[in-house]
N, C-alpha and C positions, 0 to 999 in steps of 0.2 A: 504493500500500500504506500509505503514511503516513496518508492521510486515513481509510482504513478502520480502521486500528488506533486512531487517535484517537477515531473514532466509537464503537468497541467500548469503549474505556477510559471515555469520557464516560458511556455507558449503564450500565456497571458501577458507576461512582461514584454516578450518579443513583439507582440501585436499592438500593445497599448503605448509603450514608451515613444515610438516614433510619432504617434498621434499627439500625445501629451506635450511633446517638445515644440509643437507648433505655436507661434505667437498668436495672441488673441487680438484681433483687429475689430474695433467697435466704434460707435458714435461717428459713423461716416456721414459727412455733410459736403455739399457742393453748391456752387452758385455760378451763374453765367453773367459775364460782363458786369461784375460787381453788383449784381442784383441781390435779391433775398436768398438767404441760405435755406437749402432744402435737405431733407434726410435721404440717404441712399445706402447702398451696400456694395462691397467689392465682389466681383469686378464691376466697376462703375461704367454704365452705358447710358449715353445721353444723345438724344436726337436733337441736334442743334440746327439753327437756321442756316441758310446758304451763305450768308455773310460771315466773314471771319469772326470767330468767337474766342474769348478768353475764359477759361473755366478754372476756377479755384476749387480745390478739394482739400479737406482736412479730416483727420481721423486720429484715434488713440491706438497705440500699439503696446500691448503688455507682453513683455518678454520674460521667460522663465530662466532658471539657472543654466540650463543648456540652451544656448542661443546660437543662431546661424550667423555665418559670416557674409555669405553672398545672398543677394535678393534679385529676383527676376522682375523686371518692369515691362509690362505690355502696354503700349500706348498708341492712341490714334487721335490727332495726327502727331503732335510733338509735345514733349515734356521740356519746358524752358527753365524750371527751377524746382528744387526739392529742399525744403527746410525742415530740419529735425530739432525740436526743442529750441526754436527761435534762432538756430544756427544754420545758415545756408550750407549745403553740401559742397565743399571746396573742390571735390574731385569731378563735379559736374561742370566741366569747362565749356561745353557746347550743348546745344539742345539735342535731345534724343527724339528721333522720329521713327515711324513704324516701317521704315524701309527694310529693316531686318526682323520685323514682327515682335521681337523682344530683345531686351538688353539686360546685362548682368552688372550689378553694382556691388562694390565692397562696402558694407555698412557695419563692419565689425566694431568700429570706434563709436558709432552713433547709437545703434540699437543693441545695447547691453542689457543686463538684467534690470528690470524695472518697467515703469510706464513712461511712454514717450508720446509727444504730439508731432505728427507728421503732416506737413502741408505741401501740396503740389500745385503747380500752375501748368495747365495744358492749353495749348493753342490749337484751334481746329478751323480748317478752311471751309467747312460745310459738311452736311450729312451727319453720320454717326460719329460721336466722340466716345472714347473709352480710356480707362485707366485701371491697372491692376498692379498690386505689389505683393509678391509671394516669395517665400524662401526658395532658393535655387539649389543650395548645396545639399543635395539628397544624401550624399555619402556620410556626412558627419552624424546625421540623426540616427544612423544605424550602428554606429560604433558600439555604443553602450548596450543596446539590446542584443546584438550579435554576440558580444563577449559574455553577457549574462546568460544568454540562451545556451551557448556552448558549455559554460561551466556547469550550469544546472543540469543540462541534458546529459553531459558526460557523467556527472555524479549519479543521476537517475538511472542511466543505462548500466553503469557499473553495479549499482545496488541490485537492479533487476536481474542482470546476468548472473551475478554471484549467488542470487537466491534460487537459481534453477539448478537442477541436477546437471552433472557434468555433460551428459549426453545431449542435453537440450539447450546448452548455451549457444546462442546465435550471435556471435561477435560480428560475423560478416554482414548480415542483414541489418543489424543495429547501426553499424558504421555507414552502410549505404544510405539508410534513411537520414542519418545525420548529414551526410554529404548533400543529399537532395534538398534538405531544408536550408542549409547554408547557401547553396546555389540559388535558391529562390529568394532568400534574403538579399543576397548580392545583386541579383537581377533587378529586384524592386528598388534597391538603393540607387542604381545608376540609370533607371528608366523612368522618365516622366510619363504621365498617363496618355499623352498624345502620340508617343512613339510606339510603332508597331501595334497600333490599335485598329479597330474597325468602327467607323462612324461613332467615335467616342463622344463627340459633341451631342449627337442625337440621343445616345443612351443617357448622358448626364441631363439633357433636357427633360427626358421622360421621368427620371428620378426627381428632379426639381419640381416638376408639375405636381406629382403626388405629394411631395413635401409641403408645397405651398397651398394646395387645395384639399388635401386629405380625401381625394377621389381619383378614380381612373380617368384618363383623358379619352377623347374620341379617337378611334384608331387612325383616322385620316387627318388628325390635327397636327401631326409631327412626323418626322422622317422614320422614327423607330416606334411610334406609338401603337402600331399594329401588333407588336410583340405581346405574348402572354405576360401577365404582370408580376409574377412572384419575385423575380430578381429585383425588379424596380421598387417593389414594396419594401424589401429588405434594405435596399440602398437608401430609401427615404428614411428608414429608421436610423441608419447611420448618420444621415444629414440632420435629423432632428436631435440626435444625441450631440452632434457638433454645435447646434444652436445652444444647447445647455452649457457647453464649455465656452461659449462666446466666440466661436470661429466665424470668420467671414465666409461668405458662400463659396468662394474659390478654395478655401482651406479644406472644405469637406471632401474635396477630391482625394486628399491624402487618406482620409478615413475610408473612402471607397476602394482605394488601392489596398488598404489593410484588410478589407473584407475579401478581396480577391486573393490576397496572400493566404488568409486563413483557409479559404476553400481549396487552394492549391496544396497546402500542407495536408489537409484532410484527404485529398485524392492520393497523395503519396502514401499515407498511412493505410488507406484502403488497399492500395496495390500490394503493400507488404503483407497485409492480411490474406489477400487472395493468393499470393505466392506460397504462403504456408499451407493453404488448402490444396493447391495444385500439386505441390511436391512435399508431402508430409513425412516421407520416410527419412530415416537417419542418414542414409547415404546420399540424400538429395539436397544437402546444404548448399552446394555450389549452384544448383538450379534456382533455389530460392533467392540467393544473393544476386545472381546474374539477372533474373527476371526483374527484381526490384531495381537493380542498377540501370537497366535499359529505360525503365519508366521514370526513374529519378532524374535522368540526365537528357532525355529526348528534348531538344530545343523547343519544338512546337508546344509541348506541354508546359515547360518552364515559362514560356512567354505568357501563359494564362495568368501567372501570379501577379503581374503588374497591369493587366488589361481591365478596363471598365466596360464590360458588356455581359450579357446573359450567358455567354459560352462558358464562363468559369463555373457557374452554378450547374449548367448542363453536364459538364465534365464530372462534377462531384456526384450528381444524382445517377448518371449512367454507370459510373464505375461502382457505385454502391449497389445499384440494381444487379449488375453482373455478379458481384460478390455474393449477394443474397441468393441469386438464381443458382450459382454453383453450390453454395452451401445446401440449398433445398435439394438439389439433384444428388449430392453426395451423401447427405444425411437422412436418407429414407423419407423424403417428401413430407416434412413437418409443416403444419399449418402456420406456425409463427413466421417462418421464413417466407412463406408464400404471401401472407398478408403484408409483411413489410416490403417485399419487392413490388407488390401491387400499389402500395402507398408511394413508393419511389417513382413508379411510372406515372401515377397521378400528379405528383409534384413536378415531374419532368414535363408533362403536358401543360402545366401552369407556368413553365419557364420558356419552353420552345417547342415548336411543332414537331421537331425531329423525334420527340418521345413517342410518336405514333408507331415508329418502327419497332419499338420494344414490345408492343403488344403481340404481333405475330410470332416473334421469337419465343416469347414466354409460352404462347399457346402451342407452338410446335414441340417445345420441350415437354410441356405438360402432356400432350397426346402421345408422346413417345415413352412415357413412364408406364410401361406395360405391367410392372409389378403392382400397380395400383388397380383397384376395382374401377370399372367404368363409372359407377355412381360417384366415387370420390373425385375422379377427374372432372366430371361434369360440374360437381359442386365447386371445385377450385376454379374452374374456368368462369363460372357464374360469379364467384366472389371477386375475381380479377376485374371483370367488366363492371360490376356494381361499384367497387371501390374507386375505379378510375372515373366513372360517371359521377359519383358522389363528389369527388375532389375537383374535377375539371370539367364536368359536363355542362355547367352553366356558361362556360366561356363562349363556345360557338353559338349558343342559343341567344346570347345577349349582344356582345360586341360586334362580331362580323355581320350578323343578320341585320342588325339595326343600322350599321354604318356602311353596309355594302362592301365589306372587305372579304373577298372570296378566294384569295390566293394563299397557297402555303407560305410563300414569301410575299407579305403584304405590300411591299414597295417595289415589287419586281417590275411592274409596268412603268416605273419612273427611273429605272436604272439607265445609266449612260449608254447610249447605243454603241459607243466606241469599245465597250467591254464585250460586245457580242463575239462569239466564236463559231466556227463551222460546226454543223450538227449532222455530219455525214458519218457513215460507218467507219471510215478511215480514222476519224478522231478517237474512236473507241478501241481500235485494233492496233494502234501504233504505240510501241514502247521501245525506244532506242537508247540503250545505256550509254553509248558513246556521246550522243547529243546531250544527255543529262549531265555528264561530266564536263563537256565543253561549255555548257551554259548552266552553271549550278544554281543561278538565281531565277526565280519566277518574276515575271513582270506582267501584270494583267493587261497592260496597254501595248506592249511591245511584241512584234511578231518574231523577233530574234530569239525569244525565250521559248518558242514553239508552244505558245499558250493554247493552241487549238487541240492539242493532244491530251486527252483527259487523264490517262494513267501517268504520263510523264509529269504533268502539272501536280497531280495528287501526290506523287512520290516525293517530289522536291518540297512541296509544302509541308510534308510530314516532318521535315527537318528545319526549313528556313521560312516557312510561311509564304507570303507573297511579297517579300521584301528583299532589297539589295543591301549588301554589307561592305561594299567597297572592293577595289581590285586586290588589295593586299590580303584580304581574308579569303579569296577564292581558293587558295591552296587548302586552308582549313576545311572549308565547306565541301570541296571536291573529295577530300579524304573521308569525311563523314558520309557523303553520298556513296562513295566507292564501297565502303564497308557495309552500308545498307544494301547495296546491290549484291554483294557477295553473300549476304545473309539470305537472299531469296531462295536459292537452291536448298539451303538448310531448312528453311520453313517448309518448302515442298516435301522434303524428306520427312520432316516431323509430322506433317499431315498424313502422309502415307503410313508411317509407322504407328501413329495414334489410332488410325482406323483399323489397320490390320491386326494390331495387338489389343484392340478394344480398351484403350485407355479410358477410364471412367469419365473424365471431363470432356471427352471429345465432342459429343453432340451439342451441349450448350455453347462451346467455343466455336464450333463450325457454323452453327446456326447464326450466331452473332456476327461472325466474320462475313459470311456470304450475304446475309440479308442487309446488313449495314452498307456493304459495298454496292450491292444491287440498288438499294435505295438511293445512295449517293449518285450513282450513274443515272438513275431515273430522274433525280432532281436536276441534274445537268442537262438531260435531254429536254425536260419541260422548260427549263430556264437556261438557254445556251449562252451563258455569260462566263467569262474567265473567273469571276469572283465566286461562282457557285462550285468551283472545282477545288476549293481550299480544303485541306485536311481537317480543319476545325469542325466540319460538318459530320465527320465520322471518326473522331479522335479515339473512341473506344476500341476500334479494331486493332490498335497497337497491342493491347493485352493478349488477345488470342494469337496474334502474329508472334509475339515474343514467347508465349507459352509453347507454340508449335516449334519454334526455333530451338528451344531447350530440349524438346522431345527428339528433334533431329540430332542434336549433339549426343544424347544418350543412346541413340539407335546403333551407332557403330563405335565399339569400344576403342579401337586404335585411332579413331579420328577425334576422340573426345577432347584431348588436350589442344590440338590446333584449332578446332572449332570453338572451344571455350575462349581461346586467345582472341579469336575473331570478334566475339561479343565484348570481351574486355576492352579490346582496342576501340570498338565502337563507343563504349561508355566513356573511355578516356578522351577520345577525340571530340566527342560532344561536349565534355566538360571544358576542354581547352578552348573550343569555339565560343562557349558562353563566357568564359573568363576574358576572352579577347574583346568582348563588347565594352569592357571598361574604357578602352581607348576609342574615342570618337572617330 
């Protein structure tokens, strides 16, 4: 119990300290052309007249013991002066304008522990004017929580491991979980919310609407408002908690990233749990460790930890569902696991429409449970449907029908036409490993990345998403992709071995793999855009793929060491690539 309590305490500290170190910005006021002062909030957005306008803004900034050195200023049009505690900022030698969209200022001497008055003067030539002041030095705020977490988790892990019998001590999997958590902390520390995100502003707008109105918006009133609401309701709770701490609106974004980080860590722990179910025998410690290692370091999954959108909650619910399905299948069809996985599907449907694919997988596995009576199978199937309808059935009956949103992707009809790709048979039958290595980055707009080929695009995005990382990282990325390509024959061998030797988890894993990939291909066929090919729509398939790879390694005794080295190299190269992101 001591170990578990320490682990919980460490995680709480890890997630809350970065948030609590945020400065509190309040009493925001502004005026135009020396008129009357009005109340506002950061980020300050003002619709000024066409004539040149001078906008004065002032606010209080309360700084804690752990304070930031660098601050990011976002301005439209220009910042001409910044005064802190009646002292003009002497380093502001020229006006800052929005040509670079944001600027970084060193305010370490001005914004120290205590309460400060900040005054800004903005000039605007017409249209919208804006001003925002936010901490920019993300790395510093994570130093204390990372150290604290490492110390406490190391202690907790040691106590837990030493409390186990010698044969059950899992040093390897504990170390890999620790590595995965540290990688996620590191990634969040160096990644602002807008970097490697998807429609981040639209998702934040959805969350803010619920926060301000305590109600769901019309599906057609915003870019992402068509999405099911669960993630956004949870995000609004984080924002409301931020209001209790006196955060400015923009500061709540840090809290939303902490929510994503918590979800990502939970996914990692679920993966470790699944690994122990798939490979429970004493001699399968290597398989448990390697499976967890692949999922702990896969870049596309680590990217979720800093991203603000509903994909992070989808990942948590889908991995949880698969873990419960496997436990139900392997533990003699208990009702408790079945009810819990049904709840997971219902919550998934309240988060994203991709949860629909989990229903046929569950029913296929249920109907294949021949050791059960027909009556019991029918009862469990009915329970699954009833639970899902109870949790999420109201959603299609209220929002889409009333507001005429009839698409699986509610904003598909408004996607940029330049994102459209070919929808012929060749696009689904082409997979060229050489071209994948020559062009390691996906570009949804660029023909050079062979964006029309579904499987090539999907494979790349499993590692690097839809982003480019510069010329100097191409060697890292190509190495990661090469190791992934070399793993494909091992996966195929694992599937053949699992089927021929009747490996117990085979059916749930195969059903999950094929139905999710088939569903993803169908989605791309229905909506032929490069953006619908991204791996984030079928992230869950990585677990059955990794599991079958491990079965392939165990299939041939004399190949076990070199094939294990292949997966270890993949884990190591993915980690090196993620660490390279420290350098811009």
